[in-house]
N, C-alpha and C positions, 0 to 999 in steps of 0.2 A: 327926813330924820328930825326928831324933835331936838330942842336945845338941851344943853347938859343938865341944868337944874331939873327939867322935866324928866329926863332919863333917870337921874338919881332917885327922884320921887317914885317913879315907876318901879325901879329896882327894889326900893324899900317895901312896896306894896305887893309884889308878886314874885313868887318863887315856884318854878316849874321843874318837876323831875321827869325826865324821859328815860324809859327802861328799854334797853336793847340787849340782845345776847352778845353780839360782837360786831366787828366792822368788816365782815365778809360781804362780798357782792350780793346785793339783793335789793329789790325795789323798795320794800318796806323800810329797811334800815337807811337806805339812801335818802328817802324823803324825810324820815325822822331827823336825820343829821342836818339836812338843809333847813328844816323848820327850827331846830334848836339853835343853829348858827344865826338865823335871821332874828329870832327873839333876843338872843344875847346882844347882837349888834344894835338892836333897838332899845337897849338899856334894861332888859328884863334879866333877873337872876335865873340862870338855867343850869341844872345839873343833869348830866347823862350818867346813869348807873348801868354798868354792863358786867358781863362775866369775863370777857377777854378784851383788853384795851388795845388790841392790834388788829391789822387787816388792811386790805387795799382801800377801804373807804375812809380810813382814819384821816388822811390829809384834807378831807372835805370838812372836818369839824373845826369850827372857829376856836381860837385860843381863848376867847372870852367865856367859853363854856367850861364849867367844872366837870372833870371826868373822874368818876369813882369806880374802882374795880377791886375785887378781892385780892389779897396778897398772893394767893395761889390761883392761877387762871382757871376759869370755869368754862371748859369747852363743851360744845353741843354733844350730848349723849343722852342715854336713857336717864330720865329723872333730872336732867340738867335744868329744865325750866322750873321745877320745884325748888331746886337749890338756888337758882337765880332769884326766885320770888322771896325766899327766906332772907337772902342777902339784901335785896332791895328793901325789904321791910325793916331791917336793922338800920339801913341808911336813912330811910324815911323817918324813923323814930328819932334819930339823932339830928337830922337837918331840918325836919319839920317843913316840908314844902307845902304850898297852898293847893297844888294840883299835881296829880300823877298822870302822865300821858303814856298810854300803851298803843304803839303805832300799827298794830295789825292783828289778824286772827290768831296768829301764833302766840301772842302775848296775853290774850284775854284771860286764860287760866291763871297767869301770873297775878292778875288783879284780884281774882277770887281768893287766892292764898294770902295775899297781902291784907285784904280786908278782914279775913278770919284771924290773922295773926295780930293785927293792930287794933281791931275792934273800933271803939268810938274815937280812938286817936287817929284813925286812918284819914288822910286827906281825901278830897274828892278825886275820883278816878274817872278819866275819860278814855274810852277805848275806841280806836278806829277799826272798823271791820273792812279788811283789805281784800277779801275774796268773797265771791257769791256763796250763799249758804246752801244752794241747791246745785248739785253736780251730777250729771248723767252717768259718770263712771263709777259711782259709789254702789249702785244697786240699792234695792229697797231696804234691806236690813241695815246696811251701813249708814244709809241716809237717816233712817229712823233713830239709830243710836246717836248719830252726829247731832240731829235736831235737839234731842233731849240734853245732850252734853252742852251745846252752845247756849241753850235756853237757861240752863242752870248757871253757867259761867257768867253770862251777861247780867244776871241779877245783881252781881256784886259791883257792876259799873254804874256810876251815877249818871253818866251820859254816854251815848254812842255817836260816832261820826261815820257817815257814809260818803263816798266819793261821788256818787251820782244818785239821782232820784230812782233810777232803775234798780240799783243795788239796795236802796232802802225799801222799795216795793218788794223785791225778792225776799226780803227778811220778814215781811209782815205775817206770813203763815207760820213762821217758826217762833218769832219773838212777839208775843201778843201785845205788849204795850210799847212796841217799837216807835210809834209815831209820837208818843208823849215824852219819850226820853232820848230822842235822837235829832240830829241836824245833818243837813247835806252841806259839805264844804268841798268845792272842787279840788282835785288833786293838784298840789303846788309843784308842777313839773318845770315851769319855765321861769327864768330870771326876767326875761322881757320878750316882747313879741314885736315883729315888724322891722327888724334890722337884718334883712336877708342880704348877704353879700352877693356880688356878681358871680354867675355861674361860668364854669369852664366846660363848654359843651364837648362831648366826645367827638373825635374825628370819625369819618366814615369807616376807616379801617380799624378802629378801636372797639373793644368789647363794650357793650352796654353794661353799666355798673348797677347791680342790685345790692341791697344791703339789708342786714338783719342784726339784731343785738339781743342777747339774753343769756341766762345761765344754760349750760349744756346739761340739762336734766330732763327726765321723761316728761314733766309737765309742759315744757316748751316744744316738744315734738319737732326738733330741728330736722330730724330725718325726713319728715314730710316734705319740707321745702326742697331738700336735696333730691328726693324722688321726683318731685314736680319738675325740677330743672332737668333731670335725665330724660323726661318725656318731651322736652322742647325740641330735641334733635337739632340744635344749632350751636355753633361755636362762637356766636357773637355776643354771648352773655357771660358776665363774670359776677359771681355772688361772693361777697365778703361778709363773714359772720363774726361779730365781736362778742366775746364772752368766754367763760371758762367753766368747767364742771366735770363731774364724774363720767359723763357720756362721751368725752372727747375721743377715747380710743375706739369706741363703737362707731362713732361718726367718721373717723378717719378711715376705718375699714370699709364702711359703706361708700365713701367717696372713691376709694381705690377700686372697689369691685365694680362700680358704675363707670369707671374711666373718666372721672370728672376732676382729676388732680389739677388741670389747668383752668378749671372753671369755678371751683369752690375753694375758698380760703378760710380756714379757721384761724382768725387773727388774734385770738386771746383776749384777755380782759384789759381794758384801759378806761380811765376816768374821762377821757376827752374824745371818745368815738364820735360825738356829735359834730366835731370839727369837720368830719368827712361827709356828713349827711348830705350837704347841699350838692355834692358831686354825684349823688345816686339818682338814677332814673325812677326807681321804685324802692319802697321799703316793704319788707316781708315779715309777717307775724303768723306763725303756724301752731300756736299753743293749743293744748287740749282745753285748758280753762285759764282764766285770768280774773282778777278782781276788777281793776281798772288799768288798762294797758297804757302805761305812761309813755312807752316808747312810740306809740302811735301819735300821741300829742306832740312829741319832740320831732317826729318826722314831718307832720303837717306844718309845724312852726317853721321848719326849714324849707317849706315849699315843695315837699316830696309826697306824692300820692302813695297809698298803702294798699297792699293785698293782705287781708287778714282772715283768719278762721272765725267762726261764730263762737268765740271763746269767752265772751263776757256779756252780761245783760246790757252793758253800756255801749257796746261796739257799734250798733246801728245808729245810735244818736251821734256818735263821733263821725263816722263815715256816712253822712246823711245824703250824699249824692254821688253819682258816678265820677264827678270831677275830683272828689276826695279819694276815691279808691273803690275797692270791691270787697264784699264779705262773702266767703264761701263756707260750706259745711266743714265742720271739724273732721279730720281723719280722711280727707278725700284728696289725694295727690293729683288725680286727673282734673278735678275741678279747679284746683289751685294752679295747675299748669295752664289751663284754658284762660283763667283770669289774668295771668301774667301776659299771655299773648294778646288778649283783648286790650289790656291797659297800654301795652307798648304800641298798639296800632293807633290809639287815640292821640290827638294833639296834646302836647304837654300843657298842663293847666297853668294859669297865672299864679306864681308863687305867693304873691301878696294876698290873694283870695284864700288860699289854704291857711296861711299864717293868721289871718284875721278870724278864721273860724274857731281858733283855739285860744283867743286872747283872754278868756276867763280863767285860764289855768296858770296864772302868774303867781309866783311865790309870795309877793307882797300882799296881794289880796287875800289869799288863803291864810297866811300867817296872821294877819290882822283879825280875820274871822275867828280863828282859834283863840286868840287873845281875848276877844270879846266874850266868847263862851267861858273861858277860864275865869275871867273876872266875875261874870254873873254867878258861876257856881261857888267860887270862893267867898263872894260877898253874902250869898244866901247861907252858906255854912256859918260864917261869922255872926250873922244876925240871929241864927237859930240857937247859938250857944247861950247858956244861962248867964246872966250878968252877975 
């Protein structure tokens, strides 16, 4: 950390506005909060503008970050992003940030509205594209419509950020000038790497612990891993799933129907589920699609191999050898079950090797890369203004 005078100087020179809808559990919002808190701790002036200033993720936000929300809460609903954009534009006009950071696909349209409202007064807008632009479940017409919508929306962003080169490449056929207005910054998932605690190995008569974490929503397809577990035909495995969402009742019914009450636990949402990671034998991810699966990075950092569906263009570059885990086709519980069995048969990998493979995804490195981009854009804007 720099000394206090340098931090004060940096605070005078840079003001970042981060726009999120609320503090409900979600990878996009969680990463945005982590970045905002790091920037503020490093002496940068940071404002988070949101629709609803409450939710489970709120404790993660540093007290050094200014939080601005409307007097009347703006909850997620039809047209709520438009209302959020109009509110954020008013805040930007008053507080005059140097850069506006939009942390995911969900918010790219917010930037287009802000740019139209503020016109030449609008600060530089940096949008992170958090999900792949091509998805097999859309169908041809929906994909065609989506392509044109995202192409129009991203025209209002001054720069785009991708979490991997694979995601950047995925966007090339949709956003024609993507290489000239984008940068790859690794997802800032980890505080640090390489401090793996000692394991407590399961006794021979104890169940092998498997773990998963994610929102209980259709995208995550939690039901697939439950179906896979039912195919194992063994009582020696226990699956703990951290997360909450609207699919809970449906998943509870499935667990009961399959007779897996003793083998599958829906443990709910917690900010510190990672504390249990190192006790797991395998981490499971069964999503239909992901932008960049941060939970996979967290599992490897804890020295835990992963079974994952082919849900992201980046997944094969993360799980690049059998030692790290296995990638199976999306929507195939039989293949998922076979992969679990095969991984459990192998010798347990050396945890430090897995942790070292994800050392580039540390918060400090990525946060500094964002700051470098923000400075470059804000300085270019300042130099282009008439004297």
